[in-house]
DRENBA-349493 format. One line per field, with one value per residue (C-alpha): residue in three letters; x, y negated, z negated. Coordinates in nm, 4 decimals. Example, Ala and Ser with C-alpha at 12.3 -4.5 7.8 and 13.67 -1.06 7.14 Angstrom:
% DRENBA-349493
residuo (ALA|SER)
c1 (1.2300|1.3670)
c2 (0.4500|0.1060)
c3 (-0.7800|-0.7140)
This chain:
% DRENBA-349493
residuo (UNK|UNK|UNK|UNK|UNK|UNK|UNK|UNK|UNK|UNK|UNK|UNK|UNK|UNK|UNK|UNK|UNK|UNK|UNK|UNK|UNK|UNK|UNK|UNK|UNK|UNK|UNK|UNK|UNK|UNK|UNK|UNK|UNK|UNK|UNK|UNK|UNK|UNK|UNK|UNK|UNK|UNK|UNK|UNK|UNK|UNK|UNK|UNK|UNK|UNK|UNK|UNK|UNK|UNK|UNK|UNK|UNK|UNK|UNK|UNK|UNK|UNK|UNK|UNK|UNK|UNK|UNK|UNK|UNK|UNK|UNK|UNK|UNK|UNK|UNK|UNK|UNK|UNK|UNK|UNK|UNK|UNK|UNK|UNK|UNK|UNK|UNK|UNK|UNK|UNK|UNK|UNK|UNK|UNK|UNK|UNK|UNK|UNK|UNK|UNK|UNK|UNK|UNK|UNK|UNK|UNK|UNK|UNK|UNK|UNK|UNK|UNK|UNK|UNK|UNK|UNK|UNK|UNK|UNK|UNK|UNK|UNK|UNK|UNK|UNK|UNK|UNK|UNK|UNK|UNK|UNK|UNK|UNK|UNK|UNK|UNK|UNK|UNK|UNK|UNK|UNK|UNK|UNK|UNK|UNK|UNK|UNK|UNK|UNK|UNK|UNK|UNK|UNK|UNK|UNK|UNK|UNK|UNK|UNK|UNK|UNK|UNK|UNK|UNK|UNK|UNK|UNK|UNK|UNK|UNK|UNK|UNK|UNK|UNK|UNK|UNK|UNK|UNK|UNK|UNK|UNK|UNK|UNK|UNK|UNK|UNK|UNK|UNK|UNK|UNK|UNK|UNK|UNK|UNK|UNK|UNK|UNK|UNK|UNK|UNK|UNK|UNK|UNK|UNK|UNK|UNK|UNK|UNK|UNK|UNK|UNK|UNK|UNK|UNK|UNK|UNK|UNK|UNK|UNK|UNK|UNK|UNK|UNK|UNK|UNK|UNK|UNK|UNK|UNK|UNK|UNK|UNK|UNK|UNK|UNK|UNK|UNK|UNK|UNK|UNK|UNK|UNK|UNK|UNK|UNK|UNK|UNK|UNK|UNK|UNK|UNK|UNK|UNK|UNK|UNK|UNK|UNK|UNK|UNK|UNK|UNK|UNK|UNK|UNK|UNK|UNK|UNK|UNK|UNK|UNK|UNK|UNK|UNK|UNK|UNK|UNK|UNK|UNK|UNK|UNK|UNK|UNK|UNK|UNK|UNK|UNK|UNK|UNK|UNK|UNK|UNK|UNK|UNK|UNK|UNK|UNK|UNK|UNK|UNK|UNK|UNK|UNK|UNK|UNK|UNK|UNK|UNK|UNK|UNK|UNK|UNK|UNK|UNK|UNK|UNK|UNK|UNK|UNK|UNK|UNK|UNK|UNK|UNK|UNK|UNK|UNK|UNK|UNK|UNK|UNK|UNK|UNK|UNK|UNK|UNK|UNK|UNK|UNK|UNK|UNK|UNK|UNK|UNK|UNK|UNK|UNK|UNK|UNK|UNK|UNK|UNK|UNK|UNK|UNK|UNK|UNK|UNK|UNK|UNK|UNK|UNK|UNK|UNK|UNK|UNK|UNK|UNK|UNK)
c1 (4.4990|4.2994|4.0972|4.0096|3.9406|3.7101|3.5273|3.4790|3.3299|3.1016|2.9691|2.9073|2.6951|2.4884|2.4366|2.3287|2.1113|1.9068|1.6629|1.5822|1.9794|1.9945|1.6528|1.8213|2.1714|2.0309|1.6368|1.6122|1.9158|1.7487|1.3895|1.5477|1.7296|1.4189|1.1691|1.3936|1.5160|1.1592|0.9420|1.1814|1.1763|1.0585|0.9571|0.5621|0.4591|0.0544|-0.0933|-0.4615|-0.5744|-0.8902|-0.9771|-1.2282|-1.1931|-1.4262|-1.3048|-1.2755|-1.1159|-0.8165|-0.5764|-0.6938|-0.7600|-0.3789|-0.2402|-0.4570|-0.3163|0.0421|-0.0417|-0.2515|0.0504|0.2881|0.3930|0.3608|-0.0011|-0.3229|-0.6767|-0.9317|-1.2304|-1.3539|-1.5042|-1.8032|-1.8219|-1.6305|-1.8727|-1.6903|-1.4000|-1.4034|-1.6139|-1.3488|-1.0523|-1.2702|-1.3499|-0.9383|-0.9972|-0.7508|-0.4534|-0.4951|-0.7614|-0.6330|-0.9036|-0.8265|-0.9879|-1.2882|-1.1739|-0.8233|-0.7240|-0.8644|-0.6378|-0.3713|-0.4125|-0.5254|-0.3352|-0.0617|-0.1318|-0.3486|-0.3952|-0.4278|-0.5111|-0.3676|-0.5042|-0.3195|-0.4185|-0.1818|-0.2474|0.1012|0.3055|0.6354|0.3661|0.1320|0.4715|0.5881|0.2711|0.2750|0.6550|0.5545|0.2451|0.4281|0.6988|0.4999|0.3039|0.6287|0.7223|0.4074|0.4623|0.8227|0.6687|0.4316|0.6286|0.8221|0.5740|0.5055|0.6833|0.4874|0.5731|0.2609|0.2543|0.0745|0.0758|0.0326|-0.1664|-0.1104|-0.3449|-0.3056|-0.6039|-0.6298|-0.2724|-0.2230|0.0814|0.2554|0.3469|0.4993|0.3544|0.0383|0.2116|0.4102|0.1671|-0.0772|0.2181|0.3752|0.0600|-0.0075|0.3697|0.3448|0.0160|0.0958|0.4103|0.3736|0.0351|0.1419|0.4914|0.2534|0.0631|0.3055|0.4994|0.1605|0.1098|0.5135|0.5304|0.3505|0.4749|0.8822|0.7435|0.5589|0.2185|0.0816|-0.0412|-0.2793|-0.4434|-0.4295|-0.6379|-0.8604|-1.2375|-1.1574|-1.2413|-0.9553|-1.1652|-1.1553|-0.7887|-0.7350|-0.9897|-0.8580|-0.4951|-0.5830|-0.8619|-0.5807|-0.4262|-0.6883|-0.6814|-0.3097|-0.2970|-0.5955|-0.3803|-0.1232|-0.3595|-0.4575|-0.1513|-0.0580|-0.3671|-0.3281|0.0442|-0.0453|-0.2729|-0.1603|0.1852|0.1972|-0.1004|-0.2223|-0.6446|-0.9231|-1.1624|-1.3574|-1.5840|-1.3601|-1.5910|-1.5389|-1.1759|-1.1893|-1.3798|-1.1689|-0.8731|-0.9925|-1.0857|-0.7007|-0.5701|-0.8058|-0.6487|-0.2667|-0.3294|-0.4734|-0.2188|0.0092|-0.1799|-0.1640|0.2071|0.2347|0.0151|0.2898|0.5948|0.8032|0.9929|0.9395|1.2370|1.1130|0.7984|0.9512|1.1943|0.8877|0.6689|1.0169|1.0959|0.7831|0.6052|0.8022|0.9332|0.6006|0.4561|0.7100|0.7515|0.4117|0.2001|0.2218|0.3383|0.6613|0.6694|0.3547|0.2019|0.1154|0.4497|0.5822|0.5815|0.2621|0.3600|0.4066|0.1030|-0.1096|0.1338|0.0394|-0.3309|-0.2596|-0.1175|-0.3181|-0.1459|-0.2339|-0.5915|-0.5568|-0.3530|-0.6450|-0.8888|-0.6835|-0.5854|-0.9464|-1.0655|-0.8260|-0.7245|-1.0376|-1.3071|-1.4993|-1.7254|-1.7796|-1.9739|-1.6084|-1.4033|-1.6566|-1.4282|-1.1266|-1.3157|-1.4264|-1.1503|-0.9332|-1.3012|-1.2170|-0.8977|-0.9249|-1.2097|-0.9828|-0.6634|-0.8527|-0.9804|-0.6913|-0.5094|-0.7776|-0.7755|-0.3801|-0.4368|-0.6977|-0.4243|-0.1928|-0.4373|-0.4742)
c2 (2.4185|2.7873|2.6516|2.3304|2.5341|2.7387|2.3705|2.2565|2.6152|2.6183|2.2445|2.3628|2.6842|2.4531|2.1905|2.5054|2.6447|2.3106|2.2638|1.8928|1.8160|1.9582|1.7890|1.4878|1.5521|1.6655|1.6429|1.2590|1.1345|1.3874|1.2348|0.8788|0.9566|1.0683|0.7817|0.5065|0.6379|0.6984|0.4045|0.1152|0.0081|-0.3066|-0.2042|-0.0973|0.2280|0.3086|0.0081|-0.0319|-0.3154|-0.4018|-0.5231|-0.7986|-0.8055|-1.0843|-1.0540|-0.6708|-0.6321|-0.4123|-0.6104|-0.6259|-0.2886|-0.2283|-0.4650|-0.2461|0.1094|-0.0358|-0.1799|0.1508|0.4041|0.2461|0.3993|0.0565|0.0366|0.2009|0.0673|0.1872|-0.0531|-0.2487|-0.5497|-0.7219|-1.0919|-1.3112|-1.2534|-0.9177|-1.0122|-1.1216|-0.8096|-0.6253|-0.7626|-0.7711|-0.4078|-0.3390|-0.1306|-0.3104|-0.5826|-0.7736|-0.8385|-0.9002|-1.1658|-1.1193|-1.4633|-1.4720|-1.4478|-1.3308|-1.1708|-1.4320|-1.7014|-1.5340|-1.5580|-1.8917|-2.0562|-1.8524|-1.8213|-1.6228|-1.6422|-1.3924|-1.4522|-1.2846|-1.2748|-1.1149|-1.0080|-1.2203|-1.1399|-0.9008|-1.2072|-0.9718|-0.7383|-1.0219|-1.1595|-0.8171|-0.7657|-1.1192|-1.0593|-0.6623|-0.7652|-1.0765|-0.8423|-0.5838|-0.8978|-1.0120|-0.6979|-0.6201|-0.9920|-0.8579|-0.5819|-0.7635|-1.0840|-0.8176|-0.7816|-1.1737|-1.4578|-1.7055|-1.5440|-1.4878|-1.6218|-1.4265|-1.6835|-1.5201|-1.7216|-1.6386|-1.7284|-1.5917|-1.5752|-1.5737|-1.6695|-1.9285|-2.0329|-1.7309|-1.7822|-1.4835|-1.5687|-1.4304|-1.0647|-1.0603|-1.1744|-0.8919|-0.6639|-0.8284|-0.7469|-0.4239|-0.3156|-0.4796|-0.3444|0.0443|0.0389|-0.1050|-0.0181|0.3584|0.3241|0.1937|0.4730|0.7482|0.7631|0.7234|1.0674|1.1912|0.8934|1.1005|1.4184|1.2898|1.0987|1.4192|1.2264|1.5190|1.7396|1.4985|1.4768|1.8201|1.9354|1.5812|1.5928|1.4129|1.5507|1.5511|1.2671|1.0806|1.0842|1.0159|0.6945|0.5805|0.5937|0.4082|0.1002|-0.1113|-0.0854|-0.1973|-0.5175|-0.6074|-0.4965|-0.7231|-1.0726|-0.9375|-0.9314|-1.2646|-1.4153|-1.2920|-1.4325|-1.7805|-1.8257|-1.6945|-1.9880|-2.2409|-2.2137|-2.0296|-2.1860|-1.8328|-1.8783|-1.6979|-1.6723|-1.4156|-1.3596|-1.3837|-1.1529|-0.8607|-0.9296|-0.8763|-0.5978|-0.4229|-0.5298|-0.3317|-0.0377|-0.0662|-0.0870|0.2439|0.4172|0.3542|0.3900|0.7146|0.8122|0.7076|0.9174|1.2450|1.1784|1.1829|1.4697|1.6949|1.5247|1.6836|1.3491|0.9840|0.9914|1.2700|1.0637|0.7077|0.8929|1.0191|0.7088|0.5346|0.7872|0.9296|0.5746|0.3056|0.4381|0.5717|0.2561|-0.0284|0.2267|0.3742|0.1162|-0.0976|-0.3404|-0.4466|-0.1705|-0.0582|0.2456|0.2886|0.2527|0.5718|0.9136|1.1013|1.3397|0.9991|0.8401|1.1272|1.1222|0.7645|0.8019|0.9461|0.6144|0.4560|0.1387|0.1161|0.1262|-0.1820|-0.3814|-0.3076|-0.4386|-0.7234|-0.8872|-0.7985|-1.0436|-1.3003|-1.3638|-1.2408|-1.3341|-0.9883|-0.8558|-0.5245|-0.3908|-0.3940|-0.2051|0.0291|0.3252|0.1777|0.1150|0.4756|0.6580|0.5066|0.6063|0.9296|0.9138|0.7770|1.0250|1.3141|1.1808|1.1627|1.5229|1.6654|1.5331|1.6115|1.9977|1.9399|1.8619|2.0903|2.3543|2.2030|2.2525|2.6216)
c3 (-2.0806|-2.0186|-2.2867|-2.1408|-1.8201|-2.0292|-2.1716|-1.8075|-1.6989|-2.0099|-1.9206|-1.5626|-1.6630|-1.8866|-1.6316|-1.3279|-1.6696|-1.7376|-1.4376|-1.5016|-1.4501|-1.1465|-1.0285|-1.1134|-0.9594|-0.6254|-0.6076|-0.6662|-0.4098|-0.1146|-0.2115|-0.1995|0.0696|0.2693|0.1301|0.2385|0.5690|0.6934|0.5159|0.5359|0.8804|0.9870|1.3181|1.3709|1.5435|1.5800|1.4507|1.5599|1.7301|1.9422|2.2649|2.3126|2.7392|2.9111|3.2406|3.2557|3.6370|3.7617|3.6003|3.2411|3.2544|3.3979|3.0869|2.8528|2.9393|2.9376|2.5894|2.4759|2.6711|2.3776|2.0859|1.8953|1.9256|1.8795|2.0464|1.8113|1.8890|2.1639|2.0678|2.2477|2.1167|1.8780|1.6146|1.6053|1.5414|1.1740|1.0691|1.2129|1.0049|0.6337|0.7056|0.7675|1.0663|1.3031|1.2480|1.5705|1.8512|2.1970|2.4045|2.7900|2.9236|3.1722|3.5536|3.4458|3.7790|3.9424|3.7587|3.7566|4.1368|4.1922|3.9362|3.8907|3.4912|3.2670|2.9072|2.6346|2.2857|2.0257|1.7036|1.4098|1.0473|0.8639|0.5039|0.5729|0.7290|0.8925|1.0403|1.2127|1.3441|1.4477|1.6477|1.8098|1.9506|2.0591|2.2286|2.4254|2.4933|2.6794|2.8579|3.0119|3.1176|3.3120|3.4307|3.5810|3.7206|3.9497|4.0014|4.2136|4.4573|4.5378|4.6164|4.3667|4.0210|3.8100|3.4530|3.1348|2.8599|2.5214|2.2381|1.9172|1.6442|1.2354|1.0569|0.6766|0.6527|0.8939|0.7830|0.7045|0.3329|0.2342|-0.1117|0.0099|0.0678|-0.2479|-0.5684|-0.4568|-0.4128|-0.7194|-0.9418|-0.8729|-0.9225|-1.2589|-1.3710|-1.2283|-1.4302|-1.7337|-1.7846|-1.6775|-1.9134|-2.1810|-2.2237|-2.1241|-2.4231|-2.6568|-2.7328|-2.6852|-2.9479|-3.2251|-3.1521|-3.2373|-3.5357|-3.6472|-3.6755|-3.3945|-3.6848|-3.8455|-3.5066|-3.4506|-3.7623|-3.7592|-3.6591|-3.3248|-3.0393|-2.7641|-2.5179|-2.8603|-2.8850|-2.5288|-2.5247|-2.8328|-2.6808|-2.3944|-2.5140|-2.7008|-2.4008|-2.1717|-2.3326|-2.3377|-1.9499|-1.9107|-2.0866|-1.8368|-1.5226|-1.6062|-1.6893|-1.3252|-1.1483|-1.2993|-1.2040|-0.8367|-0.8150|-0.9828|-0.9594|-0.5587|-0.4878|-0.3724|-0.2714|-0.4102|-0.1391|-0.2959|-0.6139|-0.9628|-1.0650|-0.8559|-0.8888|-1.2694|-1.2146|-0.9811|-1.1642|-1.4816|-1.2727|-1.1584|-1.5027|-1.6777|-1.3596|-1.4046|-1.8116|-1.7704|-1.5201|-1.7989|-2.0460|-1.8143|-1.7994|-2.1832|-2.2266|-1.9860|-2.1668|-2.4634|-2.5812|-2.5101|-2.2730|-2.0307|-2.0188|-1.9353|-1.6907|-1.5072|-1.5179|-1.3730|-1.0943|-1.0164|-0.9825|-0.9656|-0.5603|-0.4183|-0.5557|-0.3987|-0.0680|-0.0223|-0.1215|0.1870|-0.0166|0.1473|0.4683|0.6616|0.6229|0.9815|1.0559|0.8599|0.9969|0.9386|0.6212|0.4149|0.5636|0.3992|0.1027|0.0593|0.0322|-0.3151|-0.4842|-0.6166|-0.5749|-0.2179|-0.2591|-0.4865|-0.2785|-0.0003|-0.2581|-0.3809|-0.0458|0.0721|-0.1810|-0.2642|0.0825|0.2957|0.0997|0.1006|-0.1232|-0.2075|0.1103|0.2057|-0.0191|-0.1665|-0.0169|-0.2156|-0.4933|-0.4832|-0.4565|-0.7528|-0.9634|-0.8680|-0.9222|-1.2966|-1.3713|-1.2014|-1.4399|-1.7167|-1.6793|-1.6587|-1.9747|-2.1773|-2.0475|-2.1090|-2.4957|-2.5325|-2.3854|-2.6555|-2.9637|-2.8702)
């Protein structure tokens, strides 16, 4: 029995001395419960909306103030006419536009009813539906407040219109998201084991004494996977179009170019993981745990980033998948051009250069 107890103690000592084991045992559960607890929610918070007020009377000002004072919405713009609505949606600045009809207060007093039109960006159908319901609830609450002091009940009628996905098909949200996840995980995982495989097979010494420069080795590792991932992307897009009737409103050439950019970003991230990993198993674990959860939870694929706590919103900015999903939805559903997605494109270019540069630097360190 003493030997058995001693053996158990030895195992505890081994676990406590191994920082990676402690991280897996205690760090990952904490990180996962924090991410899932804060990121997974069907509620909305601080969603950016715009107002088009044709009436500009006291009643509409009260309603707008009531909406702005709620935690659910942030009024970021006042639109002057209908022609600005589409531009606001394509820029991605707002998720909904509220339009108050002309003579709103007069119509409410004479006809006992007035209309508020809610135009929602349905590229994310769940969020669009929730926005519509929350606006209706706020209008109903205001209606109940003003009806207390009058004999004849006033009725404020919300009329909802969904744009870019009027039928609220969830597949329009899932195809861009799934495409992003597949390209990110497959590309990163394939490349993350490339250099570590050389170490385990003992062929790294050949590369170390070869005349190839570090950047040539890195690029040489990436190029074959670029072509394989492009084939993967083409298959996903074709399945989305012909099987799920996914529209592509924008340029096919721009879609292809942005997809190649994201593939290169993912592959460069995989190369970075491979240069800092000692074994294929370590590289695979980092790829799965460090990429899968952030890609699914913090990219805005399923859950709106604006509803997450501020720290998670900040962290989401370093997740490449977030910017690619914005690009995909813009091109496929909104039909936007490069003038609306240049910012996201530049961010991906910057990330790619950073990952490749850091990979080359890490590779140089191993050469010394």
